[in-house]
N, C-alpha and C positions, 0 to 999 in steps of 0.2 A: 504494500500500500504506500509506504513512504517513497518508494522509487518513482511513483507516478505523480508526485506533488508538483513537478514542473509543468504538468498538463493544465493545471488550474489557470495560471496566467496566460499560457499559450492559447487555450481555447477561448478564454474571455477576450483576449486581444483580437483574435480572429473574428469573433462575433461582433465586437465593437467596430472593427473595420468594415464588416459587411453592412452593419447598421448605418454607418456614416455614408458609405457609397450608395446605399439604397435610398437614402433621403437627400442626396445631392450635396452633402458636405464634403469638404476636403479633409484629408488626413490631418493636416495642420490645425484645422478647426476643432478636432477632437482630442488634442494632446492632453487636456485636463482629465479626460476620461481614462487615458492610458496611465496617467500618473496615479489616479485612484486605484486602478486595477493592480498596479505594481505594489502600492502601499498595502492594500488589503491582502494580496497574495503573500507578501512578506510577513504580515502579522499572522496569517494562518500557518505558514511554514514555521515561524518561530514558536508558535503555540504547540504544534505537533512535535517539534524538536524538543521542546521543554518537557512535554509529557513523556516522550520516549526516554529522555534522560532520567526523569524522576521515577519512572516505573521499572527501570532496569537495575 
């Protein structure tokens, strides 16, 4: 399960890019969304890493 954590930001960024293109926005217009995706994914990965460390 841990080895697939990199898929969370990858899939979210792909979906965000598809959304932007479908609604006629440029990628540059959605850079705040990419930043949110990276921050949230980092928090999720840190949480799982902490839980893995604490339970071993």
